[in-house]
PyMOL Python script that loads the backbone (N, CA, C, O; Angstrom):
from pymol import cmd

cmd.read_pdbstr("""\
ATOM      1  N   MET A   1      22.608  -7.594   9.511  1.00  0.00           N
ATOM      2  CA  MET A   1      22.455  -8.814  10.068  1.00  0.00           C
ATOM      3  C   MET A   1      22.936  -9.963   9.167  1.00  0.00           C
ATOM      4  O   MET A   1      22.502  -9.985   8.015  1.00  0.00           O
ATOM      5  N   LEU A   2      23.770 -10.899   9.565  1.00  0.00           N
ATOM      6  CA  LEU A   2      24.303 -11.930   8.826  1.00  0.00           C
ATOM      7  C   LEU A   2      23.251 -12.917   8.503  1.00  0.00           C
ATOM      8  O   LEU A   2      22.236 -13.024   9.192  1.00  0.00           O
ATOM      9  N   SER A   3      23.470 -13.588   7.532  1.00  0.00           N
ATOM     10  CA  SER A   3      22.513 -14.691   7.018  1.00  0.00           C
ATOM     11  C   SER A   3      22.687 -15.870   8.011  1.00  0.00           C
ATOM     12  O   SER A   3      23.662 -15.976   8.755  1.00  0.00           O
ATOM     13  N   ARG A   4      21.584 -16.807   7.952  1.00  0.00           N
ATOM     14  CA  ARG A   4      21.544 -17.969   8.747  1.00  0.00           C
ATOM     15  C   ARG A   4      22.746 -18.745   8.419  1.00  0.00           C
ATOM     16  O   ARG A   4      23.385 -19.298   9.314  1.00  0.00           O
ATOM     17  N   ALA A   5      23.089 -18.818   7.181  1.00  0.00           N
ATOM     18  CA  ALA A   5      24.294 -19.775   6.582  1.00  0.00           C
ATOM     19  C   ALA A   5      25.526 -19.208   7.387  1.00  0.00           C
ATOM     20  O   ALA A   5      26.284 -20.055   7.862  1.00  0.00           O
ATOM     21  N   LEU A   6      25.780 -18.046   7.571  1.00  0.00           N
ATOM     22  CA  LEU A   6      26.946 -17.548   8.044  1.00  0.00           C
ATOM     23  C   LEU A   6      27.125 -17.802   9.679  1.00  0.00           C
ATOM     24  O   LEU A   6      28.214 -17.934  10.237  1.00  0.00           O
ATOM     25  N   TYR A   7      25.818 -17.843  10.328  1.00  0.00           N
ATOM     26  CA  TYR A   7      26.033 -18.019  11.781  1.00  0.00           C
ATOM     27  C   TYR A   7      26.369 -19.556  12.015  1.00  0.00           C
ATOM     28  O   TYR A   7      27.072 -19.862  12.978  1.00  0.00           O
ATOM     29  N   GLN A   8      25.922 -20.441  11.228  1.00  0.00           N
ATOM     30  CA  GLN A   8      26.318 -21.807  11.555  1.00  0.00           C
ATOM     31  C   GLN A   8      27.792 -22.207  11.572  1.00  0.00           C
ATOM     32  O   GLN A   8      28.218 -22.966  12.443  1.00  0.00           O
ATOM     33  N   PRO A   9      28.533 -21.727  10.663  1.00  0.00           N
ATOM     34  CA  PRO A   9      30.045 -22.105  10.833  1.00  0.00           C
ATOM     35  C   PRO A   9      30.732 -21.401  12.028  1.00  0.00           C
ATOM     36  O   PRO A   9      31.805 -21.829  12.452  1.00  0.00           O
ATOM     37  N   MET A  10      30.170 -20.407  12.531  1.00  0.00           N
ATOM     38  CA  MET A  10      30.605 -19.577  13.628  1.00  0.00           C
ATOM     39  C   MET A  10      30.187 -20.270  14.909  1.00  0.00           C
ATOM     40  O   MET A  10      30.524 -19.818  16.003  1.00  0.00           O
ATOM     41  N   GLY A  11      29.439 -21.392  14.774  1.00  0.00           N
ATOM     42  CA  GLY A  11      28.865 -22.023  16.075  1.00  0.00           C
ATOM     43  C   GLY A  11      27.737 -21.193  16.687  1.00  0.00           C
ATOM     44  O   GLY A  11      27.488 -21.385  17.877  1.00  0.00           O
ATOM     45  N   GLU A  12      27.133 -20.426  16.105  1.00  0.00           N
ATOM     46  CA  GLU A  12      25.989 -19.544  16.591  1.00  0.00           C
ATOM     47  C   GLU A  12      24.752 -19.665  15.814  1.00  0.00           C
ATOM     48  O   GLU A  12      24.063 -18.685  15.530  1.00  0.00           O
ATOM     49  N   ALA A  13      24.478 -20.841  15.477  1.00  0.00           N
ATOM     50  CA  ALA A  13      23.192 -21.091  14.534  1.00  0.00           C
ATOM     51  C   ALA A  13      21.889 -20.658  15.368  1.00  0.00           C
ATOM     52  O   ALA A  13      20.919 -20.209  14.757  1.00  0.00           O
ATOM     53  N   GLY A  14      21.870 -20.778  16.609  1.00  0.00           N
ATOM     54  CA  GLY A  14      20.571 -20.372  17.459  1.00  0.00           C
ATOM     55  C   GLY A  14      20.678 -18.784  17.591  1.00  0.00           C
ATOM     56  O   GLY A  14      19.742 -18.247  18.185  1.00  0.00           O
ATOM     57  N   ALA A  15      21.578 -18.063  17.167  1.00  0.00           N
ATOM     58  CA  ALA A  15      21.578 -16.626  17.507  1.00  0.00           C
ATOM     59  C   ALA A  15      20.739 -16.037  16.376  1.00  0.00           C
ATOM     60  O   ALA A  15      20.159 -14.972  16.587  1.00  0.00           O
ATOM     61  N   TYR A  16      20.621 -16.675  15.131  1.00  0.00           N
ATOM     62  CA  TYR A  16      19.985 -15.927  14.040  1.00  0.00           C
ATOM     63  C   TYR A  16      18.544 -15.706  14.303  1.00  0.00           C
ATOM     64  O   TYR A  16      18.043 -14.614  14.035  1.00  0.00           O
ATOM     65  N   THR A  17      17.784 -16.758  14.856  1.00  0.00           N
ATOM     66  CA  THR A  17      16.408 -16.636  14.979  1.00  0.00           C
ATOM     67  C   THR A  17      15.885 -15.354  15.964  1.00  0.00           C
ATOM     68  O   THR A  17      15.063 -14.503  15.624  1.00  0.00           O
ATOM     69  N   PRO A  18      16.449 -15.423  17.028  1.00  0.00           N
ATOM     70  CA  PRO A  18      16.064 -14.178  17.961  1.00  0.00           C
ATOM     71  C   PRO A  18      16.436 -12.876  17.229  1.00  0.00           C
ATOM     72  O   PRO A  18      15.629 -11.947  17.230  1.00  0.00           O
ATOM     73  N   ARG A  19      17.539 -12.777  16.648  1.00  0.00           N
ATOM     74  CA  ARG A  19      17.919 -11.399  16.166  1.00  0.00           C
ATOM     75  C   ARG A  19      16.913 -11.165  14.879  1.00  0.00           C
ATOM     76  O   ARG A  19      16.429 -10.042  14.739  1.00  0.00           O
ATOM     77  N   LYS A  20      16.638 -12.057  14.074  1.00  0.00           N
ATOM     78  CA  LYS A  20      15.830 -12.003  13.033  1.00  0.00           C
ATOM     79  C   LYS A  20      14.399 -11.556  13.475  1.00  0.00           C
ATOM     80  O   LYS A  20      13.808 -10.634  12.914  1.00  0.00           O
ATOM     81  N   GLY A  21      13.921 -12.217  14.437  1.00  0.00           N
ATOM     82  CA  GLY A  21      12.584 -12.001  15.115  1.00  0.00           C
ATOM     83  C   GLY A  21      12.464 -10.375  15.680  1.00  0.00           C
ATOM     84  O   GLY A  21      11.501  -9.634  15.485  1.00  0.00           O
ATOM     85  N   LEU A  22      13.612 -10.069  16.370  1.00  0.00           N
ATOM     86  CA  LEU A  22      13.678  -8.778  16.916  1.00  0.00           C
ATOM     87  C   LEU A  22      13.577  -7.723  15.888  1.00  0.00           C
ATOM     88  O   LEU A  22      12.785  -6.789  16.011  1.00  0.00           O
ATOM     89  N   GLU A  23      14.401  -7.862  14.833  1.00  0.00           N
ATOM     90  CA  GLU A  23      14.480  -6.945  13.679  1.00  0.00           C
ATOM     91  C   GLU A  23      13.115  -6.767  12.991  1.00  0.00           C
ATOM     92  O   GLU A  23      12.679  -5.674  12.631  1.00  0.00           O
ATOM     93  N   GLU A  24      12.455  -7.995  12.834  1.00  0.00           N
ATOM     94  CA  GLU A  24      11.205  -7.974  12.225  1.00  0.00           C
ATOM     95  C   GLU A  24      10.088  -7.156  12.948  1.00  0.00           C
ATOM     96  O   GLU A  24       9.317  -6.393  12.367  1.00  0.00           O
ATOM     97  N   GLY A  25      10.101  -7.414  14.311  1.00  0.00           N
ATOM     98  CA  GLY A  25       9.153  -6.679  15.223  1.00  0.00           C
ATOM     99  C   GLY A  25       9.513  -5.187  15.189  1.00  0.00           C
ATOM    100  O   GLY A  25       8.626  -4.338  15.107  1.00  0.00           O
ATOM    101  N   HIS A  26      10.739  -4.887  15.249  1.00  0.00           N
ATOM    102  CA  HIS A  26      11.162  -3.587  15.278  1.00  0.00           C
ATOM    103  C   HIS A  26      10.739  -2.816  14.044  1.00  0.00           C
ATOM    104  O   HIS A  26      10.159  -1.732  14.114  1.00  0.00           O
ATOM    105  N   ASN A  27      11.055  -3.421  12.914  1.00  0.00           N
ATOM    106  CA  ASN A  27      10.576  -2.873  11.571  1.00  0.00           C
ATOM    107  C   ASN A  27       9.021  -2.706  11.558  1.00  0.00           C
ATOM    108  O   ASN A  27       8.502  -1.711  11.052  1.00  0.00           O
ATOM    109  N   GLN A  28       8.359  -3.624  12.080  1.00  0.00           N
ATOM    110  CA  GLN A  28       6.823  -3.407  12.029  1.00  0.00           C
ATOM    111  C   GLN A  28       6.357  -2.245  12.864  1.00  0.00           C
ATOM    112  O   GLN A  28       5.498  -1.444  12.493  1.00  0.00           O
ATOM    113  N   GLN A  29       7.000  -2.211  14.046  1.00  0.00           N
ATOM    114  CA  GLN A  29       6.691  -0.950  14.938  1.00  0.00           C
ATOM    115  C   GLN A  29       7.042   0.267  14.373  1.00  0.00           C
ATOM    116  O   GLN A  29       6.298   1.223  14.595  1.00  0.00           O
ATOM    117  N   LEU A  30       8.056   0.426  13.669  1.00  0.00           N
ATOM    118  CA  LEU A  30       8.656   1.708  13.018  1.00  0.00           C
ATOM    119  C   LEU A  30       7.564   1.987  11.949  1.00  0.00           C
ATOM    120  O   LEU A  30       7.095   3.124  11.907  1.00  0.00           O
ATOM    121  N   VAL A  31       7.100   0.993  11.037  1.00  0.00           N
ATOM    122  CA  VAL A  31       6.243   1.241   9.999  1.00  0.00           C
ATOM    123  C   VAL A  31       4.905   1.589  10.547  1.00  0.00           C
ATOM    124  O   VAL A  31       4.258   2.490  10.014  1.00  0.00           O
ATOM    125  N   LEU A  32       4.427   0.913  11.615  1.00  0.00           N
ATOM    126  CA  LEU A  32       3.050   1.279  12.216  1.00  0.00           C
ATOM    127  C   LEU A  32       3.030   2.568  12.837  1.00  0.00           C
ATOM    128  O   LEU A  32       2.016   3.265  12.844  1.00  0.00           O
ATOM    129  N   GLN A  33       4.295   2.965  13.447  1.00  0.00           N
ATOM    130  CA  GLN A  33       4.178   4.411  14.118  1.00  0.00           C
ATOM    131  C   GLN A  33       4.287   5.414  13.021  1.00  0.00           C
ATOM    132  O   GLN A  33       3.728   6.498  13.193  1.00  0.00           O
ATOM    133  N   HIS A  34       4.943   5.186  11.902  1.00  0.00           N
ATOM    134  CA  HIS A  34       4.982   6.238  10.860  1.00  0.00           C
ATOM    135  C   HIS A  34       3.579   6.392  10.102  1.00  0.00           C
ATOM    136  O   HIS A  34       3.153   7.469   9.684  1.00  0.00           O
ATOM    137  N   ILE A  35       2.967   5.246   9.994  1.00  0.00           N
ATOM    138  CA  ILE A  35       1.619   5.246   9.387  1.00  0.00           C
ATOM    139  C   ILE A  35       0.659   6.066  10.152  1.00  0.00           C
ATOM    140  O   ILE A  35      -0.090   6.894   9.634  1.00  0.00           O
ATOM    141  N   ARG A  36       0.728   5.750  11.612  1.00  0.00           N
ATOM    142  CA  ARG A  36      -0.160   6.507  12.626  1.00  0.00           C
ATOM    143  C   ARG A  36       0.192   8.049  12.474  1.00  0.00           C
ATOM    144  O   ARG A  36      -0.721   8.859  12.313  1.00  0.00           O
ATOM    145  N   ASN A  37       1.460   8.431  12.523  1.00  0.00           N
ATOM    146  CA  ASN A  37       1.770   9.901  12.401  1.00  0.00           C
ATOM    147  C   ASN A  37       1.184  10.380  11.135  1.00  0.00           C
ATOM    148  O   ASN A  37       0.853  11.565  11.106  1.00  0.00           O
ATOM    149  N   CYS A  38       1.009   9.686  10.128  1.00  0.00           N
ATOM    150  CA  CYS A  38       0.660  10.400   8.895  1.00  0.00           C
ATOM    151  C   CYS A  38      -0.880  10.657   8.905  1.00  0.00           C
ATOM    152  O   CYS A  38      -1.372  11.243   7.940  1.00  0.00           O
ATOM    153  N   GLY A  39      -1.561  10.307   9.802  1.00  0.00           N
ATOM    154  CA  GLY A  39      -2.982  10.516   9.994  1.00  0.00           C
ATOM    155  C   GLY A  39      -3.749  10.191   8.698  1.00  0.00           C
ATOM    156  O   GLY A  39      -3.374   9.219   8.042  1.00  0.00           O
ATOM    157  N   SER A  40      -4.781  10.918   8.284  1.00  0.00           N
ATOM    158  CA  SER A  40      -5.722  10.613   7.209  1.00  0.00           C
ATOM    159  C   SER A  40      -4.993  10.690   5.901  1.00  0.00           C
ATOM    160  O   SER A  40      -5.473  10.069   4.953  1.00  0.00           O
ATOM    161  N   LYS A  41      -3.825  11.420   5.729  1.00  0.00           N
ATOM    162  CA  LYS A  41      -3.069  11.418   4.532  1.00  0.00           C
ATOM    163  C   LYS A  41      -2.542  10.104   4.151  1.00  0.00           C
ATOM    164  O   LYS A  41      -2.429   9.856   2.951  1.00  0.00           O
ATOM    165  N   GLY A  42      -2.194   9.202   5.059  1.00  0.00           N
ATOM    166  CA  GLY A  42      -1.517   7.901   4.740  1.00  0.00           C
ATOM    167  C   GLY A  42      -0.191   8.021   4.438  1.00  0.00           C
ATOM    168  O   GLY A  42       0.321   9.088   4.102  1.00  0.00           O
ATOM    169  N   ALA A  43       0.438   6.903   4.548  1.00  0.00           N
ATOM    170  CA  ALA A  43       1.914   6.837   4.100  1.00  0.00           C
ATOM    171  C   ALA A  43       2.162   6.122   2.730  1.00  0.00           C
ATOM    172  O   ALA A  43       1.506   5.132   2.407  1.00  0.00           O
ATOM    173  N   THR A  44       3.111   6.651   1.959  1.00  0.00           N
ATOM    174  CA  THR A  44       3.482   6.127   0.747  1.00  0.00           C
ATOM    175  C   THR A  44       4.597   5.237   0.853  1.00  0.00           C
ATOM    176  O   THR A  44       5.307   5.288   1.858  1.00  0.00           O
ATOM    177  N   ILE A  45       4.860   4.323  -0.186  1.00  0.00           N
ATOM    178  CA  ILE A  45       5.905   3.477  -0.027  1.00  0.00           C
ATOM    179  C   ILE A  45       7.323   4.222  -0.132  1.00  0.00           C
ATOM    180  O   ILE A  45       8.336   3.714   0.349  1.00  0.00           O
ATOM    181  N   GLY A  46       7.328   5.435  -0.781  1.00  0.00           N
ATOM    182  CA  GLY A  46       8.524   6.280  -0.586  1.00  0.00           C
ATOM    183  C   GLY A  46       8.880   6.783   0.603  1.00  0.00           C
ATOM    184  O   GLY A  46      10.063   6.963   0.890  1.00  0.00           O
ATOM    185  N   GLU A  47       7.886   7.060   1.418  1.00  0.00           N
ATOM    186  CA  GLU A  47       8.106   7.599   2.869  1.00  0.00           C
ATOM    187  C   GLU A  47       8.674   6.330   3.612  1.00  0.00           C
ATOM    188  O   GLU A  47       9.661   6.404   4.344  1.00  0.00           O
ATOM    189  N   LEU A  48       8.022   5.224   3.386  1.00  0.00           N
ATOM    190  CA  LEU A  48       8.312   3.995   4.151  1.00  0.00           C
ATOM    191  C   LEU A  48       9.795   3.561   3.825  1.00  0.00           C
ATOM    192  O   LEU A  48      10.465   3.009   4.699  1.00  0.00           O
ATOM    193  N   GLU A  49      10.283   3.797   2.625  1.00  0.00           N
ATOM    194  CA  GLU A  49      11.598   3.524   2.218  1.00  0.00           C
ATOM    195  C   GLU A  49      12.528   4.453   3.026  1.00  0.00           C
ATOM    196  O   GLU A  49      13.620   4.034   3.413  1.00  0.00           O
ATOM    197  N   GLN A  50      12.136   5.633   3.270  1.00  0.00           N
ATOM    198  CA  GLN A  50      12.912   6.479   4.111  1.00  0.00           C
ATOM    199  C   GLN A  50      12.967   5.969   5.548  1.00  0.00           C
ATOM    200  O   GLN A  50      14.010   6.006   6.200  1.00  0.00           O
ATOM    201  N   VAL A  51      11.846   5.503   6.011  1.00  0.00           N
ATOM    202  CA  VAL A  51      11.742   5.035   7.448  1.00  0.00           C
ATOM    203  C   VAL A  51      12.575   3.922   7.696  1.00  0.00           C
ATOM    204  O   VAL A  51      13.180   3.805   8.762  1.00  0.00           O
ATOM    205  N   LEU A  52      12.661   2.921   6.587  1.00  0.00           N
ATOM    206  CA  LEU A  52      13.383   1.690   6.637  1.00  0.00           C
ATOM    207  C   LEU A  52      14.464   1.730   5.501  1.00  0.00           C
ATOM    208  O   LEU A  52      14.462   0.986   4.521  1.00  0.00           O
ATOM    209  N   SER A  53      15.338   2.654   5.759  1.00  0.00           N
ATOM    210  CA  SER A  53      16.309   2.872   4.684  1.00  0.00           C
ATOM    211  C   SER A  53      17.408   1.735   4.383  1.00  0.00           C
ATOM    212  O   SER A  53      18.100   1.709   3.366  1.00  0.00           O
ATOM    213  N   ASN A  54      17.454   0.794   5.441  1.00  0.00           N
ATOM    214  CA  ASN A  54      18.299  -0.450   5.191  1.00  0.00           C
ATOM    215  C   ASN A  54      17.693  -1.484   4.491  1.00  0.00           C
ATOM    216  O   ASN A  54      18.259  -2.538   4.200  1.00  0.00           O
ATOM    217  N   LYS A  55      16.414  -1.162   4.187  1.00  0.00           N
ATOM    218  CA  LYS A  55      15.538  -2.350   3.510  1.00  0.00           C
ATOM    219  C   LYS A  55      15.179  -1.986   2.054  1.00  0.00           C
ATOM    220  O   LYS A  55      14.972  -0.825   1.700  1.00  0.00           O
ATOM    221  N   THR A  56      15.119  -3.043   1.242  1.00  0.00           N
ATOM    222  CA  THR A  56      14.728  -2.776  -0.243  1.00  0.00           C
ATOM    223  C   THR A  56      13.251  -2.626  -0.366  1.00  0.00           C
ATOM    224  O   THR A  56      12.503  -2.978   0.546  1.00  0.00           O
ATOM    225  N   ARG A  57      12.802  -2.092  -1.521  1.00  0.00           N
ATOM    226  CA  ARG A  57      11.359  -1.965  -1.713  1.00  0.00           C
ATOM    227  C   ARG A  57      10.598  -3.080  -1.542  1.00  0.00           C
ATOM    228  O   ARG A  57       9.572  -3.081  -0.863  1.00  0.00           O
ATOM    229  N   PRO A  58      11.172  -4.340  -2.299  1.00  0.00           N
ATOM    230  CA  PRO A  58      10.536  -5.553  -1.984  1.00  0.00           C
ATOM    231  C   PRO A  58      10.408  -6.160  -0.565  1.00  0.00           C
ATOM    232  O   PRO A  58       9.439  -6.844  -0.234  1.00  0.00           O
ATOM    233  N   GLN A  59      11.348  -5.895   0.175  1.00  0.00           N
ATOM    234  CA  GLN A  59      11.426  -6.297   1.587  1.00  0.00           C
ATOM    235  C   GLN A  59      10.360  -5.443   2.249  1.00  0.00           C
ATOM    236  O   GLN A  59       9.643  -6.015   3.070  1.00  0.00           O
ATOM    237  N   ILE A  60      10.141  -4.086   1.995  1.00  0.00           N
ATOM    238  CA  ILE A  60       9.218  -3.283   2.636  1.00  0.00           C
ATOM    239  C   ILE A  60       7.850  -3.704   2.334  1.00  0.00           C
ATOM    240  O   ILE A  60       6.966  -3.649   3.190  1.00  0.00           O
ATOM    241  N   SER A  61       7.633  -4.155   1.050  1.00  0.00           N
ATOM    242  CA  SER A  61       6.353  -4.499   0.398  1.00  0.00           C
ATOM    243  C   SER A  61       5.968  -5.848   1.152  1.00  0.00           C
ATOM    244  O   SER A  61       4.809  -6.029   1.527  1.00  0.00           O
ATOM    245  N   THR A  62       6.892  -6.716   1.348  1.00  0.00           N
ATOM    246  CA  THR A  62       6.627  -7.864   2.110  1.00  0.00           C
ATOM    247  C   THR A  62       6.099  -7.724   3.497  1.00  0.00           C
ATOM    248  O   THR A  62       5.216  -8.438   3.974  1.00  0.00           O
ATOM    249  N   LEU A  63       6.772  -6.645   4.171  1.00  0.00           N
ATOM    250  CA  LEU A  63       6.349  -6.384   5.538  1.00  0.00           C
ATOM    251  C   LEU A  63       4.986  -5.726   5.547  1.00  0.00           C
ATOM    252  O   LEU A  63       4.203  -5.996   6.458  1.00  0.00           O
ATOM    253  N   LEU A  64       4.648  -4.857   4.561  1.00  0.00           N
ATOM    254  CA  LEU A  64       3.322  -4.163   4.498  1.00  0.00           C
ATOM    255  C   LEU A  64       2.373  -5.379   4.228  1.00  0.00           C
ATOM    256  O   LEU A  64       1.404  -5.487   4.980  1.00  0.00           O
ATOM    257  N   ARG A  65       2.553  -6.328   3.211  1.00  0.00           N
ATOM    258  CA  ARG A  65       1.576  -7.405   3.068  1.00  0.00           C
ATOM    259  C   ARG A  65       1.384  -8.166   4.282  1.00  0.00           C
ATOM    260  O   ARG A  65       0.239  -8.549   4.521  1.00  0.00           O
ATOM    261  N   ARG A  66       2.335  -8.454   5.106  1.00  0.00           N
ATOM    262  CA  ARG A  66       2.075  -9.157   6.413  1.00  0.00           C
ATOM    263  C   ARG A  66       1.236  -8.287   7.423  1.00  0.00           C
ATOM    264  O   ARG A  66       0.269  -8.736   8.038  1.00  0.00           O
ATOM    265  N   LEU A  67       1.680  -7.057   7.526  1.00  0.00           N
ATOM    266  CA  LEU A  67       0.885  -6.194   8.407  1.00  0.00           C
ATOM    267  C   LEU A  67      -0.671  -6.107   7.823  1.00  0.00           C
ATOM    268  O   LEU A  67      -1.634  -6.161   8.588  1.00  0.00           O
ATOM    269  N   LYS A  68      -0.794  -5.984   6.558  1.00  0.00           N
ATOM    270  CA  LYS A  68      -2.361  -5.838   6.076  1.00  0.00           C
ATOM    271  C   LYS A  68      -2.930  -7.177   6.353  1.00  0.00           C
ATOM    272  O   LYS A  68      -4.070  -7.193   6.815  1.00  0.00           O
ATOM    273  N   ALA A  69      -2.279  -8.387   6.132  1.00  0.00           N
ATOM    274  CA  ALA A  69      -2.876  -9.683   6.180  1.00  0.00           C
ATOM    275  C   ALA A  69      -3.216  -9.913   7.767  1.00  0.00           C
ATOM    276  O   ALA A  69      -4.106 -10.681   8.131  1.00  0.00           O
ATOM    277  N   SER A  70      -2.460  -9.209   8.603  1.00  0.00           N
ATOM    278  CA  SER A  70      -2.854  -9.294  10.053  1.00  0.00           C
ATOM    279  C   SER A  70      -4.006  -8.387  10.576  1.00  0.00           C
ATOM    280  O   SER A  70      -4.494  -8.442  11.705  1.00  0.00           O
ATOM    281  N   GLY A  71      -4.349  -7.570   9.602  1.00  0.00           N
ATOM    282  CA  GLY A  71      -5.553  -6.612   9.816  1.00  0.00           C
ATOM    283  C   GLY A  71      -4.971  -5.336  10.681  1.00  0.00           C
ATOM    284  O   GLY A  71      -5.713  -4.668  11.402  1.00  0.00           O
ATOM    285  N   ARG A  72      -3.665  -5.088  10.544  1.00  0.00           N
ATOM    286  CA  ARG A  72      -3.194  -3.931  11.381  1.00  0.00           C
ATOM    287  C   ARG A  72      -3.201  -2.705  10.556  1.00  0.00           C
ATOM    288  O   ARG A  72      -3.325  -1.615  11.115  1.00  0.00           O
ATOM    289  N   ILE A  73      -3.075  -2.792   9.236  1.00  0.00           N
ATOM    290  CA  ILE A  73      -3.062  -1.600   8.264  1.00  0.00           C
ATOM    291  C   ILE A  73      -3.961  -2.003   7.093  1.00  0.00           C
ATOM    292  O   ILE A  73      -4.373  -3.151   6.923  1.00  0.00           O
ATOM    293  N   ARG A  74      -4.234  -0.935   6.283  1.00  0.00           N
ATOM    294  CA  ARG A  74      -5.008  -1.057   4.997  1.00  0.00           C
ATOM    295  C   ARG A  74      -4.438  -0.119   4.028  1.00  0.00           C
ATOM    296  O   ARG A  74      -3.765   0.851   4.379  1.00  0.00           O
ATOM    297  N   VAL A  75      -4.726  -0.430   2.709  1.00  0.00           N
ATOM    298  CA  VAL A  75      -4.147   0.306   1.757  1.00  0.00           C
ATOM    299  C   VAL A  75      -5.218   0.941   0.890  1.00  0.00           C
ATOM    300  O   VAL A  75      -6.223   0.297   0.589  1.00  0.00           O
ATOM    301  N   GLU A  76      -5.031   2.178   0.482  1.00  0.00           N
ATOM    302  CA  GLU A  76      -5.963   2.815  -0.612  1.00  0.00           C
ATOM    303  C   GLU A  76      -5.050   3.145  -1.792  1.00  0.00           C
ATOM    304  O   GLU A  76      -4.000   3.775  -1.661  1.00  0.00           O
ATOM    305  N   GLY A  77      -5.534   2.660  -2.999  1.00  0.00           N
ATOM    306  CA  GLY A  77      -4.678   2.919  -4.263  1.00  0.00           C
ATOM    307  C   GLY A  77      -3.931   1.743  -4.483  1.00  0.00           C
ATOM    308  O   GLY A  77      -3.946   0.746  -3.762  1.00  0.00           O
ATOM    309  N   ARG A  78      -3.180   1.934  -5.669  1.00  0.00           N
ATOM    310  CA  ARG A  78      -2.261   0.816  -6.171  1.00  0.00           C
ATOM    311  C   ARG A  78      -0.925   1.448  -6.495  1.00  0.00           C
ATOM    312  O   ARG A  78      -0.802   2.660  -6.669  1.00  0.00           O
ATOM    313  N   THR A  79      -0.003   0.644  -6.563  1.00  0.00           N
ATOM    314  CA  THR A  79       1.404   0.887  -7.049  1.00  0.00           C
ATOM    315  C   THR A  79       1.914   2.067  -6.307  1.00  0.00           C
ATOM    316  O   THR A  79       1.564   2.223  -5.137  1.00  0.00           O
ATOM    317  N   ARG A  80       2.639   2.833  -6.832  1.00  0.00           N
ATOM    318  CA  ARG A  80       3.455   3.847  -6.241  1.00  0.00           C
ATOM    319  C   ARG A  80       2.531   4.917  -5.631  1.00  0.00           C
ATOM    320  O   ARG A  80       2.933   5.619  -4.703  1.00  0.00           O
ATOM    321  N   GLY A  81       1.398   5.033  -6.105  1.00  0.00           N
ATOM    322  CA  GLY A  81       0.509   5.981  -5.515  1.00  0.00           C
ATOM    323  C   GLY A  81      -0.436   5.576  -4.265  1.00  0.00           C
ATOM    324  O   GLY A  81      -1.225   6.360  -3.740  1.00  0.00           O
ATOM    325  N   ALA A  82      -0.245   4.285  -3.884  1.00  0.00           N
ATOM    326  CA  ALA A  82      -0.827   3.667  -2.798  1.00  0.00           C
ATOM    327  C   ALA A  82      -0.534   4.444  -1.466  1.00  0.00           C
ATOM    328  O   ALA A  82       0.604   4.802  -1.162  1.00  0.00           O
ATOM    329  N   GLN A  83      -1.542   4.659  -0.766  1.00  0.00           N
ATOM    330  CA  GLN A  83      -1.294   5.133   0.675  1.00  0.00           C
ATOM    331  C   GLN A  83      -1.779   4.168   1.676  1.00  0.00           C
ATOM    332  O   GLN A  83      -2.858   3.592   1.544  1.00  0.00           O
ATOM    333  N   TRP A  84      -1.011   3.994   2.646  1.00  0.00           N
ATOM    334  CA  TRP A  84      -1.191   3.013   3.758  1.00  0.00           C
ATOM    335  C   TRP A  84      -1.642   3.765   4.928  1.00  0.00           C
ATOM    336  O   TRP A  84      -1.174   4.852   5.267  1.00  0.00           O
ATOM    337  N   HIS A  85      -2.610   3.110   5.547  1.00  0.00           N
ATOM    338  CA  HIS A  85      -3.399   3.790   6.808  1.00  0.00           C
ATOM    339  C   HIS A  85      -3.552   2.815   7.891  1.00  0.00           C
ATOM    340  O   HIS A  85      -3.557   1.618   7.601  1.00  0.00           O
ATOM    341  N   PRO A  86      -3.680   3.207   9.148  1.00  0.00           N
ATOM    342  CA  PRO A  86      -3.944   2.227  10.134  1.00  0.00           C
ATOM    343  C   PRO A  86      -5.243   1.580   9.880  1.00  0.00           C
ATOM    344  O   PRO A  86      -6.145   2.201   9.319  1.00  0.00           O
ATOM    345  N   ALA A  87      -5.392   0.253  10.302  1.00  0.00           N
ATOM    346  CA  ALA A  87      -6.702  -0.409  10.106  1.00  0.00           C
ATOM    347  C   ALA A  87      -7.823   0.256  10.940  1.00  0.00           C
ATOM    348  O   ALA A  87      -7.496   0.761  12.014  1.00  0.00           O
ATOM    349  N   GLU A  88      -8.889   0.294  10.612  1.00  0.00           N
ATOM    350  CA  GLU A  88     -10.043   0.907  11.288  1.00  0.00           C
ATOM    351  C   GLU A  88     -10.440   0.121  12.588  1.00  0.00           C
ATOM    352  O   GLU A  88     -11.002   0.658  13.542  1.00  0.00           O
ATOM    353  N   THR A  89     -10.092  -1.202  12.531  1.00  0.00           N
ATOM    354  CA  THR A  89     -10.483  -2.066  13.653  1.00  0.00           C
ATOM    355  C   THR A  89      -9.669  -1.795  14.961  1.00  0.00           C
ATOM    356  O   THR A  89      -9.970  -2.237  16.070  1.00  0.00           O
ATOM    357  N   GLY A  90      -8.524  -0.951  14.650  1.00  0.00           N
ATOM    358  CA  GLY A  90      -7.776  -0.758  15.971  1.00  0.00           C
ATOM    359  C   GLY A  90      -6.801  -1.724  16.368  1.00  0.00           C
ATOM    360  O   GLY A  90      -6.146  -1.530  17.392  1.00  0.00           O
ATOM    361  N   ASN A  91      -6.642  -2.693  15.701  1.00  0.00           N
ATOM    362  CA  ASN A  91      -5.782  -3.857  15.981  1.00  0.00           C
ATOM    363  C   ASN A  91      -4.238  -3.321  16.088  1.00  0.00           C
ATOM    364  O   ASN A  91      -3.607  -2.820  15.157  1.00  0.00           O
ATOM    365  N   ASP A  92      -3.756  -3.538  17.444  1.00  0.00           N
ATOM    366  CA  ASP A  92      -2.381  -3.119  17.832  1.00  0.00           C
ATOM    367  C   ASP A  92      -2.043  -1.644  17.403  1.00  0.00           C
ATOM    368  O   ASP A  92      -0.906  -1.331  17.050  1.00  0.00           O
ATOM    369  N   LEU A  93      -3.058  -0.779  17.450  1.00  0.00           N
ATOM    370  CA  LEU A  93      -2.623   0.580  17.291  1.00  0.00           C
ATOM    371  C   LEU A  93      -2.828   1.321  18.268  1.00  0.00           C
ATOM    372  O   LEU A  93      -2.490   2.505  18.227  1.00  0.00           O
TER     373      LEU A  93
END
""", "prot")
cmd.dss("prot")
cmd.show_as("cartoon", "prot")
cmd.util.cbc("prot")
cmd.orient("prot")
């Protein structure tokens, strides 16, 4: 996806936001599906890097923080050893 700054000179400034939103939603669904499929084992950041191979670790971490803040996932552990699980509340799972 091109940056917002590149869409403007092309006269397509309005095209950026829907594309960005669709990509974000798609990535969230991919991450949620992988975490669900991992079951009680949980998913590691390394596995999620494979799922979203076009994203950097910081981008994936930001996505995980957003999903955690929304109550859709939870984490056990810290740093590289952390395991991501579906939230027990069942939000959007």
